[in-house]
MDAnalysis code that builds the backbone (N, CA, C; Angstrom):
import MDAnalysis as mda
import numpy as np

u = mda.Universe.empty(246, n_residues=82, atom_resindex=np.repeat(np.arange(82), 3), trajectory=True)
u.add_TopologyAttr("name", ["N", "CA", "C"] * 82)
u.add_TopologyAttr("resid", np.arange(1, 83))
u.add_TopologyAttr("resname", ["UNK", "UNK", "UNK", "UNK", "UNK", "UNK", "UNK", "UNK", "UNK", "UNK", "UNK", "UNK", "UNK", "UNK", "UNK", "UNK", "UNK", "UNK", "UNK", "UNK", "UNK", "UNK", "UNK", "UNK", "UNK", "UNK", "UNK", "UNK", "UNK", "UNK", "UNK", "UNK", "UNK", "UNK", "UNK", "UNK", "UNK", "UNK", "UNK", "UNK", "UNK", "UNK", "UNK", "UNK", "UNK", "UNK", "UNK", "UNK", "UNK", "UNK", "UNK", "UNK", "UNK", "UNK", "UNK", "UNK", "UNK", "UNK", "UNK", "UNK", "UNK", "UNK", "UNK", "UNK", "UNK", "UNK", "UNK", "UNK", "UNK", "UNK", "UNK", "UNK", "UNK", "UNK", "UNK", "UNK", "UNK", "UNK", "UNK", "UNK", "UNK", "UNK"])
u.atoms.positions = np.array([
    [-16.742, 147.752, 93.616],
    [-17.451, 148.165, 92.404],
    [-18.913, 147.708, 92.523],
    [-19.814, 148.634, 92.255],
    [-21.253, 148.376, 92.380],
    [-21.759, 147.554, 91.191],
    [-22.644, 146.618, 91.498],
    [-23.262, 145.835, 90.429],
    [-24.579, 146.418, 89.988],
    [-25.016, 147.474, 90.667],
    [-26.258, 148.142, 90.315],
    [-25.972, 149.234, 89.263],
    [-26.850, 149.383, 88.269],
    [-26.642, 150.429, 87.288],
    [-26.786, 151.814, 87.952],
    [-26.085, 152.799, 87.415],
    [-26.196, 154.151, 87.918],
    [-27.566, 154.732, 87.578],
    [-27.945, 155.793, 88.247],
    [-29.212, 156.469, 87.962],
    [-29.235, 156.951, 86.492],
    [-28.102, 157.457, 86.029],
    [-28.022, 157.962, 84.656],
    [-28.250, 156.812, 83.652],
    [-27.656, 155.662, 83.939],
    [-27.806, 154.497, 83.060],
    [-29.270, 154.010, 83.069],
    [-29.875, 154.020, 84.247],
    [-31.289, 153.593, 84.349],
    [-32.164, 154.568, 83.572],
    [-31.895, 155.862, 83.700],
    [-32.684, 156.886, 82.986],
    [-32.600, 156.651, 81.498],
    [-31.377, 156.436, 80.976],
    [-31.234, 156.188, 79.542],
    [-31.983, 154.939, 79.121],
    [-31.905, 153.873, 79.909],
    [-32.575, 152.619, 79.567],
    [-34.093, 152.782, 79.544],
    [-34.647, 153.476, 80.529],
    [-36.103, 153.685, 80.578],
    [-36.525, 154.585, 79.417],
    [-35.781, 155.657, 79.165],
    [-36.145, 156.560, 78.047],
    [-36.101, 155.824, 76.718],
    [-35.083, 154.989, 76.537],
    [-34.980, 154.231, 75.285],
    [-36.153, 153.273, 75.125],
    [-36.516, 152.593, 76.242],
    [-37.614, 151.660, 76.169],
    [-38.930, 152.368, 75.858],
    [-39.201, 153.476, 76.565],
    [-40.466, 154.197, 76.334],
    [-40.484, 154.829, 74.945],
    [-39.354, 155.327, 74.489],
    [-39.283, 155.936, 73.159],
    [-39.503, 154.942, 72.026],
    [-39.186, 153.668, 72.310],
    [-39.361, 152.639, 71.312],
    [-40.735, 152.008, 71.319],
    [-41.571, 152.384, 72.269],
    [-42.928, 151.835, 72.358],
    [-43.819, 152.637, 71.402],
    [-44.511, 151.985, 70.461],
    [-45.286, 152.725, 69.476],
    [-46.304, 153.717, 70.071],
    [-46.971, 153.341, 71.115],
    [-47.997, 154.233, 71.692],
    [-47.383, 155.327, 72.558],
    [-46.196, 155.086, 73.105],
    [-45.613, 156.022, 74.041],
    [-44.657, 157.040, 73.420],
    [-44.168, 156.744, 72.238],
    [-43.142, 157.597, 71.630],
    [-43.624, 159.022, 71.403],
    [-44.908, 159.225, 71.210],
    [-45.455, 160.574, 70.979],
    [-45.979, 161.241, 72.225],
    [-45.865, 160.569, 73.393],
    [-46.391, 161.129, 74.639],
    [-45.331, 162.022, 75.277],
    [-45.798, 162.930, 76.114],
    [-44.889, 163.841, 76.815],
    [-44.535, 163.255, 78.172],
    [-43.531, 162.376, 78.192],
    [-43.108, 161.717, 79.438],
    [-41.656, 162.077, 79.728],
    [-41.449, 162.630, 80.921],
    [-40.105, 162.926, 81.387],
    [-39.713, 161.859, 82.415],
    [-38.515, 161.349, 82.279],
    [-38.025, 160.299, 83.174],
    [-36.859, 160.872, 83.991],
    [-36.974, 160.772, 85.291],
    [-35.851, 161.076, 86.174],
    [-35.670, 159.871, 87.132],
    [-34.441, 159.701, 87.598],
    [-34.137, 158.588, 88.479],
    [-33.309, 159.081, 89.657],
    [-33.732, 158.679, 90.860],
    [-32.968, 158.986, 92.070],
    [-32.892, 157.732, 92.938],
    [-31.674, 157.282, 93.173],
    [-31.494, 156.107, 94.012],
    [-32.161, 154.852, 93.480],
    [-32.238, 154.730, 92.159],
    [-32.885, 153.575, 91.552],
    [-34.394, 153.679, 91.434],
    [-34.957, 154.793, 91.951],
    [-36.400, 155.013, 91.857],
    [-36.683, 155.867, 90.637],
    [-37.538, 155.369, 89.760],
    [-37.886, 156.059, 88.515],
    [-39.133, 156.930, 88.737],
    [-39.025, 158.201, 88.349],
    [-40.150, 159.153, 88.420],
    [-40.593, 159.410, 86.991],
    [-41.887, 159.168, 86.738],
    [-42.467, 159.438, 85.425],
    [-43.361, 160.678, 85.555],
    [-43.064, 161.705, 84.794],
    [-43.823, 162.962, 84.845],
    [-44.242, 163.366, 83.441],
    [-45.296, 164.097, 83.351],
    [-45.741, 164.610, 82.045],
    [-47.207, 164.328, 81.847],
    [-47.578, 164.223, 80.554],
    [-48.968, 164.011, 80.213],
    [-49.101, 162.937, 79.150],
    [-50.137, 162.141, 79.285],
    [-50.428, 161.072, 78.325],
    [-51.879, 161.178, 77.867],
    [-52.152, 160.606, 76.721],
    [-53.502, 160.679, 76.160],
    [-54.489, 159.665, 76.769],
    [-53.977, 158.552, 77.291],
    [-54.854, 157.484, 77.809],
    [-54.274, 156.898, 79.065],
    [-55.132, 156.384, 79.919],
    [-54.652, 155.726, 81.123],
    [-53.861, 154.479, 80.765],
    [-54.206, 153.827, 79.659],
    [-53.464, 152.656, 79.241],
    [-52.021, 152.992, 78.911],
    [-51.761, 154.223, 78.437],
    [-50.414, 154.657, 78.121],
    [-49.610, 154.840, 79.442],
    [-50.252, 155.376, 80.436],
    [-49.596, 155.542, 81.748],
    [-49.242, 154.159, 82.316],
    [-50.168, 153.228, 82.214],
    [-49.939, 151.855, 82.682],
    [-48.779, 151.237, 81.917],
    [-48.746, 151.412, 80.620],
    [-47.642, 150.853, 79.814],
    [-46.301, 151.458, 80.192],
    [-46.303, 152.765, 80.489],
    [-45.066, 153.447, 80.896],
    [-44.572, 152.895, 82.249],
    [-45.494, 152.707, 83.198],
    [-45.132, 152.142, 84.492],
    [-44.566, 150.745, 84.350],
    [-45.279, 149.899, 83.598],
    [-44.826, 148.531, 83.407],
    [-43.494, 148.475, 82.698],
    [-43.326, 149.337, 81.707],
    [-42.048, 149.348, 80.977],
    [-40.915, 149.761, 81.880],
    [-41.117, 150.807, 82.677],
    [-40.060, 151.268, 83.578],
    [-39.724, 150.183, 84.615],
    [-40.744, 149.490, 85.139],
    [-40.504, 148.429, 86.098],
    [-39.715, 147.270, 85.526],
    [-39.801, 147.079, 84.205],
    [-39.158, 145.939, 83.558],
    [-37.649, 146.140, 83.379],
    [-37.157, 147.355, 83.591],
    [-35.749, 147.630, 83.410],
    [-34.978, 147.107, 84.629],
    [-33.956, 146.301, 84.355],
    [-33.151, 145.723, 85.427],
    [-32.469, 146.821, 86.244],
    [-32.591, 146.738, 87.563],
    [-31.957, 147.718, 88.459],
    [-32.948, 148.763, 88.991],
    [-34.136, 148.851, 88.397],
    [-35.134, 149.801, 88.903],
    [-35.706, 149.274, 90.202],
    [-35.644, 150.082, 91.248],
    [-36.157, 149.653, 92.548],
    [-37.643, 149.860, 92.666],
    [-38.160, 150.963, 92.138],
    [-39.589, 151.235, 92.129],
    [-39.879, 152.346, 91.143],
    [-41.176, 152.531, 90.863],
    [-41.605, 153.542, 89.904],
    [-42.654, 154.438, 90.555],
    [-42.459, 155.744, 90.449],
    [-43.414, 156.724, 90.954],
    [-44.099, 157.359, 89.734],
    [-45.392, 157.138, 89.612],
    [-46.151, 157.643, 88.461],
    [-46.771, 158.981, 88.836],
    [-46.257, 160.036, 88.213],
    [-46.798, 161.358, 88.369],
    [-47.355, 161.870, 87.046],
    [-47.751, 160.942, 86.187],
    [-48.300, 161.282, 84.893],
    [-49.721, 161.790, 85.016],
    [-50.052, 162.751, 84.206],
    [-51.405, 163.315, 84.168],
    [-52.075, 162.893, 82.864],
    [-53.367, 162.698, 82.974],
    [-54.152, 162.369, 81.774],
    [-54.490, 163.690, 81.061],
    [-54.078, 163.766, 79.806],
    [-54.338, 164.948, 79.006],
    [-55.815, 164.972, 78.595],
    [-56.471, 166.124, 78.739],
    [-57.862, 166.190, 78.294],
    [-57.987, 165.799, 76.795],
    [-59.095, 165.171, 76.470],
    [-59.324, 164.714, 75.117],
    [-59.127, 165.855, 74.133],
    [-58.271, 165.591, 73.147],
    [-58.019, 166.595, 72.116],
    [-56.996, 167.669, 72.438],
    [-56.525, 167.720, 73.691],
    [-55.558, 168.749, 74.043],
    [-54.239, 168.497, 73.355],
    [-53.671, 169.558, 72.823],
    [-52.371, 169.468, 72.169],
    [-52.427, 168.894, 70.762],
    [-53.637, 168.733, 70.254],
    [-53.772, 168.226, 68.889],
    [-54.501, 169.253, 68.023],
    [-54.159, 169.231, 66.768],
    [-54.768, 170.187, 65.830],
    [-56.235, 169.899, 65.640],
    [-57.063, 170.925, 65.606],
    [-58.480, 170.781, 65.332],
    [-58.681, 170.771, 63.828],
    [-59.513, 169.862, 63.378],
    [-59.746, 169.770, 61.905],
    [-61.009, 170.481, 61.556],
])
C-alpha cells in the first residue's frame, strides 16, 4: 500500500487550499496533477497571486514539484468597466 497521496487527492487538496485563499479564490487557476507534479494553469491579476499559488501548492504534503504555467492577465481584463 502506497503512503503517497494519489494525484486525485493532491489535486483536491491544492484546489481546496487555493480556493480558500482570499486573493486566489477569484482567480482563474486550473490545477492538474501527474505523478505528484502539480501544474498550475490559467490567468491571475498579479504576479504576487501566482507566487502565492506556487507556494500554496508546494505546501501540500505529497507534492513533488510545481510547474507554474500561469499567465498575468492584462490590467482590467475580465472586469467590468465603470
